[in-house]
C-alpha positions as CSV (number, residue, x, y, z in Angstrom):
1,X,-10.0,4.1,-10.2
2,X,-10.0,4.3,-6.7
3,X,-6.7,6.5,-5.9
4,X,-5.5,7.3,-2.2
5,X,-3.0,8.8,-0.8
6,X,-2.2,8.7,3.6
7,X,-4.7,5.7,3.5
8,X,-4.5,2.7,5.5
9,X,-3.9,-0.6,3.6
10,X,-6.9,-1.8,5.5
11,X,-9.0,0.3,4.8
12,X,-8.8,0.5,1.2
13,X,-9.1,-3.3,1.2
14,X,-12.2,-3.5,2.4
15,X,-13.2,-0.8,-0.2
16,X,-11.9,-3.5,-2.5
17,X,-13.6,-6.5,-0.4
18,X,-17.0,-4.6,-1.1
19,X,-16.4,-4.5,-4.9
20,X,-15.4,-8.2,-4.5
21,X,-18.8,-10.3,-5.6
22,X,-18.2,-7.7,-8.8
23,X,-14.8,-8.0,-9.4
24,X,-15.3,-11.8,-9.4
25,X,-18.9,-12.0,-11.8
26,X,-17.0,-9.4,-14.3
27,X,-13.7,-10.4,-14.3
28,X,-11.7,-6.8,-14.5
29,X,-8.5,-6.8,-14.2
30,X,-7.3,-5.0,-11.0
31,X,-3.7,-3.2,-10.4
32,X,-2.5,-2.0,-7.2
33,X,0.3,0.2,-6.9
34,X,1.9,1.3,-3.5
35,X,4.6,4.0,-2.8
36,X,6.8,4.5,0.2
37,X,6.9,7.5,2.2
38,X,4.7,9.7,0.1
39,X,2.5,12.5,1.2
40,X,-0.9,13.8,0.2
41,X,0.8,17.2,-0.1
42,X,3.5,15.5,-2.4
43,X,1.0,15.3,-4.6
44,X,-1.2,17.9,-4.4
45,X,0.6,20.9,-3.9
46,X,1.0,23.1,-6.9
47,X,4.5,23.0,-6.0
48,X,4.6,19.4,-7.1
49,X,1.5,19.0,-9.6
50,X,3.9,18.9,-12.5
51,X,6.0,16.2,-11.0
52,X,3.0,13.9,-11.5
53,X,0.7,14.6,-14.5
54,X,0.0,10.8,-14.9
55,X,-0.7,10.2,-11.4
56,X,-3.1,13.6,-11.7
57,X,-5.1,12.6,-15.0
58,X,-5.6,9.3,-13.0
59,X,-7.0,11.2,-10.1
60,X,-8.9,13.4,-12.4
61,X,-11.2,10.6,-13.3
62,X,-10.8,8.5,-9.9
63,X,-12.0,8.7,-6.8
64,X,-9.5,10.6,-4.7
65,X,-9.8,9.2,-0.4
66,X,-8.2,12.5,1.3
67,X,-9.0,12.1,5.2
68,X,-7.6,8.6,5.8
69,X,-4.5,8.4,7.8
70,X,-1.6,5.1,7.1
71,X,0.5,3.1,9.2
72,X,4.1,4.8,9.7
73,X,5.8,1.2,8.5
74,X,5.3,-0.2,4.8
75,X,4.8,-3.8,6.4
76,X,1.8,-3.3,8.4
77,X,0.3,-1.3,5.3
78,X,1.1,-3.8,2.7
79,X,0.2,-6.4,5.1
80,X,-3.2,-4.9,5.8
81,X,-3.7,-4.3,2.5
82,X,-3.3,-8.0,1.5
83,X,-5.4,-9.4,3.9
84,X,-8.5,-6.9,5.1
85,X,-7.0,-7.8,8.6
86,X,-4.9,-5.2,10.8
87,X,-1.4,-5.9,11.2
88,X,-1.6,-6.8,15.3
89,X,-4.0,-9.7,13.7
90,X,-0.8,-11.4,11.9
91,X,1.4,-10.3,14.2
92,X,3.0,-7.0,13.6
93,X,3.1,-5.0,16.3
94,X,4.3,-1.6,16.5
95,X,7.3,-0.2,14.3
96,X,10.0,-1.8,16.4
97,X,8.7,-4.8,15.1
98,X,9.7,-4.1,11.5
99,X,13.2,-5.5,11.4
100,X,11.9,-8.8,12.0
101,X,9.3,-8.5,9.7
102,X,11.4,-7.2,6.9
103,X,15.0,-8.5,8.0
104,X,15.3,-11.0,9.7
105,X,15.5,-14.9,8.1
106,X,13.3,-16.3,11.0
107,X,10.5,-14.5,10.6
108,X,8.0,-13.0,8.2
109,X,4.4,-12.9,7.0
110,X,4.4,-17.0,6.8
111,X,0.5,-17.3,8.6
112,X,-2.0,-19.3,6.9
113,X,-4.0,-15.8,5.7
114,X,-6.3,-15.7,2.7
115,X,-4.9,-13.0,0.8
116,X,-6.3,-10.9,-2.0
117,X,-4.2,-12.8,-4.6
118,X,-6.2,-15.9,-3.1
119,X,-9.7,-14.5,-3.5
120,X,-8.6,-13.8,-7.3
121,X,-7.1,-17.1,-8.0
122,X,-8.9,-16.7,-11.2
123,X,-6.9,-13.7,-12.2
124,X,-3.5,-14.2,-13.5
125,X,-1.2,-13.0,-10.8
126,X,1.8,-10.9,-10.2
127,X,4.4,-9.0,-7.1
128,X,6.2,-6.6,-9.0
129,X,8.8,-4.3,-6.7
130,X,9.8,-4.7,-3.1
131,X,7.9,-7.1,-1.0
132,X,8.0,-5.6,3.1
133,X,6.7,-9.2,4.3
134,X,9.6,-11.6,5.2
135,X,13.0,-12.9,3.8
136,X,11.7,-16.7,4.1
137,X,10.9,-18.8,2.0
138,X,7.6,-19.1,3.5
139,X,6.6,-15.6,2.9
140,X,7.6,-15.1,-0.8
141,X,4.4,-14.2,-2.4
142,X,4.0,-17.1,-5.0
143,X,3.0,-18.9,-1.2
144,X,0.2,-16.1,-0.2
145,X,-1.3,-16.8,-3.2
146,X,0.5,-14.7,-6.6
147,X,1.1,-17.0,-9.7
148,X,4.6,-14.9,-9.6
149,X,7.4,-12.3,-8.8
150,X,9.6,-10.2,-9.8
151,X,11.8,-8.0,-7.0
152,X,13.1,-8.2,-3.7
153,X,11.9,-9.0,0.1
154,X,14.3,-7.1,2.4
155,X,15.6,-4.0,3.1
156,X,17.9,-2.5,0.2
157,X,20.7,-2.5,3.1
158,X,24.6,-1.4,2.8
159,X,27.0,-2.5,0.0
160,X,28.5,-5.4,1.1
161,X,29.6,-5.3,4.4
162,X,27.1,-4.9,6.7
163,X,26.0,-8.3,8.0
164,X,22.7,-6.7,9.6
165,X,22.0,-5.7,6.4
166,X,23.2,-8.0,3.7
167,X,23.3,-7.6,-0.1
168,X,19.6,-8.1,-1.0
169,X,18.9,-10.5,-4.1
170,X,16.5,-9.2,-6.7
171,X,14.2,-12.3,-7.0
172,X,12.2,-13.8,-10.1
173,X,9.6,-16.3,-8.2
174,X,11.7,-18.2,-5.1
175,X,15.3,-18.1,-7.1
176,X,17.6,-14.7,-7.2
177,X,18.3,-13.9,-10.7
178,X,21.4,-11.0,-9.1
179,X,22.3,-8.2,-6.3
180,X,20.7,-4.8,-6.0
181,X,24.6,-4.1,-5.0
182,X,26.2,-5.8,-8.5
183,X,29.1,-4.1,-10.1
184,X,29.1,-6.5,-12.6
185,X,26.1,-5.3,-13.7
186,X,26.0,-1.8,-14.0
187,X,22.6,-1.8,-15.6
188,X,21.3,-3.0,-11.9
189,X,23.7,-1.9,-9.3
190,X,22.4,0.5,-6.9
191,X,24.8,3.5,-5.7
192,X,23.2,4.0,-2.5
193,X,25.1,7.1,-1.6
194,X,24.7,9.0,-5.3
195,X,20.6,8.2,-5.2
196,X,21.3,6.1,-8.6
197,X,19.2,3.1,-9.3
198,X,17.5,0.9,-12.5
199,X,15.2,-0.9,-10.4
200,X,12.2,1.4,-10.8
201,X,12.7,1.3,-14.6
202,X,13.1,-2.8,-14.1
203,X,9.9,-3.3,-12.4
204,X,8.4,-0.5,-15.0
205,X,9.8,-2.6,-18.5
206,X,8.7,-6.2,-16.1
207,X,5.0,-4.7,-15.7
208,X,4.8,-4.1,-19.0
209,X,5.9,-6.9,-20.2
210,X,3.2,-8.8,-17.7
211,X,0.1,-7.2,-18.9
212,X,1.2,-7.5,-22.5
213,X,1.5,-11.4,-21.5
214,X,-2.5,-11.0,-19.7
215,X,-3.9,-9.0,-22.5
216,X,-6.6,-11.7,-23.7
217,X,-7.0,-13.0,-19.9
218,X,-8.5,-11.0,-16.6
219,X,-5.2,-10.3,-14.0
220,X,-4.2,-8.5,-10.6
221,X,-0.8,-6.8,-10.8
222,X,0.6,-5.9,-7.8
223,X,3.3,-2.6,-8.2
224,X,5.4,-1.9,-5.1
225,X,7.9,1.0,-5.6
226,X,10.0,2.0,-3.0
227,X,12.2,4.6,-4.9
228,X,11.0,7.4,-3.0
229,X,11.6,5.4,0.4
230,X,14.7,7.8,1.9
231,X,17.7,7.4,0.9
232,X,15.5,8.0,-2.4
233,X,17.0,6.4,-5.7
234,X,16.8,7.2,-9.9
235,X,18.2,5.9,-12.7
236,X,20.6,8.0,-14.4
237,X,18.4,9.8,-16.9
238,X,15.7,10.6,-14.3
239,X,18.4,12.8,-12.5
240,X,18.1,16.5,-12.9
241,X,14.6,15.4,-14.4
242,X,12.4,17.2,-12.0
243,X,11.3,21.0,-11.5
244,X,11.6,20.6,-8.7
245,X,14.9,18.7,-8.3
246,X,16.6,16.8,-5.6
247,X,16.8,13.0,-4.9
248,X,12.9,12.0,-4.0
249,X,11.5,14.5,-6.9
250,X,13.3,12.6,-9.3
251,X,12.2,9.7,-8.1
252,X,8.5,10.9,-7.9
253,X,9.0,11.9,-11.2
254,X,10.2,8.7,-12.6
255,X,7.4,6.8,-10.7
256,X,4.7,8.9,-12.3
257,X,6.5,8.2,-15.7
258,X,6.0,4.0,-14.4
259,X,2.5,5.1,-14.1
260,X,2.1,6.4,-17.8
261,X,3.7,3.0,-19.2
262,X,1.6,1.1,-17.2
263,X,-2.1,3.6,-18.1
264,X,-1.1,2.5,-21.2
265,X,-1.5,-0.5,-20.9
266,X,-4.7,-0.9,-19.5
267,X,-8.1,-1.1,-21.0
268,X,-11.7,-0.2,-19.9
269,X,-12.9,-1.1,-17.4
270,X,-9.5,-1.7,-15.2
271,X,-9.5,-1.4,-11.5
272,X,-6.5,0.6,-10.3
273,X,-5.5,1.7,-7.3
274,X,-3.1,3.8,-5.4
275,X,-2.2,4.5,-2.0
276,X,0.7,5.3,0.1
277,X,1.7,2.4,2.1
278,X,3.7,4.9,4.8
279,X,3.9,8.0,6.1
280,X,6.1,11.1,4.6
281,X,9.0,12.1,5.5
282,X,8.5,15.1,7.8
């Protein structure tokens, strides 16, 4: 396993590419987990260690890369991770371009670039979580090598009435299953002002479902988790569950619980990569 926080998607992808011949030959499975606005200190300072026992357990038997830097934008990092190319090469020029890549209907990750999912085409692949690389149909993960997708494709936005940040859809492949802000579905409704949502729980359940359904064949699972992005959110049963307290610490604690559930479903020989896709909050 390779564990990296505060690392560029390009460098981490390059390390994976070095392993691709071995991956293709021996057919191990791959799990990639990206965290948003989580810094090295958030996982390694003594005051934080108790919040992430599962990540610490993973790190204790892994290679840790602690001398690298990541992009300020998750879009740039995730695109670099998936393609092995610097973000400029596929049209992402600055952090100011993040809005265009993530939010506008006429933009996104639409170039016909090969991705890691294409390279591992003999693996069953599934993307779970936030897709930072465009809302257009052409930008959907299933159009970039993934066999399936469960998550959302834009900024979390503002509830209902902001035209610039419309109520995002929760997708199953290319179809919207529900909306992030859905008062008719209390189990999902994202209450941004209170930092509450069951999204991480839904993503954990989806990851476990996928892992159990593919246990007899090689797979590539990509988990893109943004609960720690400001404003952070956590499910109700994680509210106040962290030692340090606060929305961010609770969210990190819940993500660690997800990591523990994923680890419990994996067998020996699975390659696991955990990395930050954007810089930590000051």
